[in-house]
C-alpha positions as CSV (number, residue, x, y, z in Angstrom):
1,X,68.0,180.8,81.9
2,X,65.7,179.3,84.4
3,X,63.8,181.5,86.6
4,X,64.7,179.9,90.0
5,X,64.5,181.3,93.5
6,X,67.7,181.4,95.5
7,X,67.4,180.3,99.1
8,X,69.9,179.7,101.9
9,X,70.2,176.1,103.2
10,X,68.1,175.3,106.2
11,X,70.5,172.8,107.7
12,X,74.2,172.0,107.5
13,X,75.6,168.6,108.5
14,X,79.2,167.4,108.9
15,X,79.6,163.7,107.9
16,X,82.8,161.9,108.7
17,X,83.3,158.8,106.7
18,X,86.1,156.6,108.0
19,X,86.2,154.1,105.2
20,X,87.0,151.4,107.7
21,X,84.5,148.6,107.9
22,X,82.9,148.3,111.3
23,X,83.6,151.9,112.3
24,X,80.6,154.1,112.9
25,X,80.4,157.1,110.7
26,X,79.9,160.4,112.5
27,X,77.3,162.9,111.6
28,X,76.9,166.3,113.4
29,X,74.4,169.1,112.9
30,X,76.4,172.2,112.1
31,X,73.5,174.5,111.5
32,X,74.0,178.0,112.9
33,X,71.5,180.6,114.1
34,X,71.5,184.1,112.8
35,X,72.9,185.2,116.2
36,X,75.8,182.8,115.9
37,X,76.6,184.1,112.4
38,X,76.4,187.7,113.6
39,X,78.9,186.9,116.4
40,X,81.2,185.1,113.9
41,X,81.0,188.1,111.6
42,X,82.1,190.4,114.5
43,X,85.0,188.1,115.3
44,X,86.1,188.2,111.6
45,X,85.8,192.0,111.5
46,X,87.9,192.4,114.8
47,X,90.6,190.1,113.4
48,X,90.8,192.0,110.1
49,X,91.0,195.3,112.0
50,X,93.8,193.9,114.1
51,X,95.9,192.9,111.1
52,X,95.3,196.2,109.3
53,X,97.4,197.9,112.0
54,X,101.0,198.6,111.0
55,X,102.3,197.1,114.2
56,X,100.3,193.9,114.2
57,X,102.2,190.8,115.2
58,X,102.0,187.8,112.9
59,X,102.7,184.7,114.9
60,X,104.3,181.7,113.2
61,X,102.4,179.3,115.4
62,X,99.5,181.2,117.0
63,X,98.2,178.5,119.3
64,X,100.3,175.4,120.0
65,X,97.5,173.6,121.8
66,X,95.5,173.2,118.5
67,X,98.3,172.7,116.1
68,X,99.4,169.3,114.7
69,X,102.0,167.5,116.7
70,X,104.2,166.8,113.7
71,X,104.8,169.2,110.8
72,X,106.7,168.1,107.7
73,X,107.7,171.7,107.0
74,X,108.5,173.0,110.5
75,X,112.3,172.8,109.9
76,X,111.8,175.1,106.9
77,X,110.0,177.7,109.0
78,X,113.0,178.0,111.3
79,X,110.8,178.3,114.4
80,X,113.7,177.6,116.8
81,X,115.7,180.4,115.4
82,X,112.9,183.0,115.8
83,X,112.0,181.8,119.3
84,X,115.5,182.3,120.7
């Protein structure tokens, strides 16, 4: 085994490659500060605590504003039946 030192990445980038000639590819810096990561960890903990409750509600579609407009499998989930 090599004796190498493990380090966390310094930056994180999102690169969207369209594959279409003439389109500009998009690159975003997605690096997070330790404060951002701490806040995210707290949100994850809160979410897990919520779902650990026996009476927690599991929504089929939690937020319609951020879901896809068409879902190949929506008819299988029988949303209309449960919403009535």
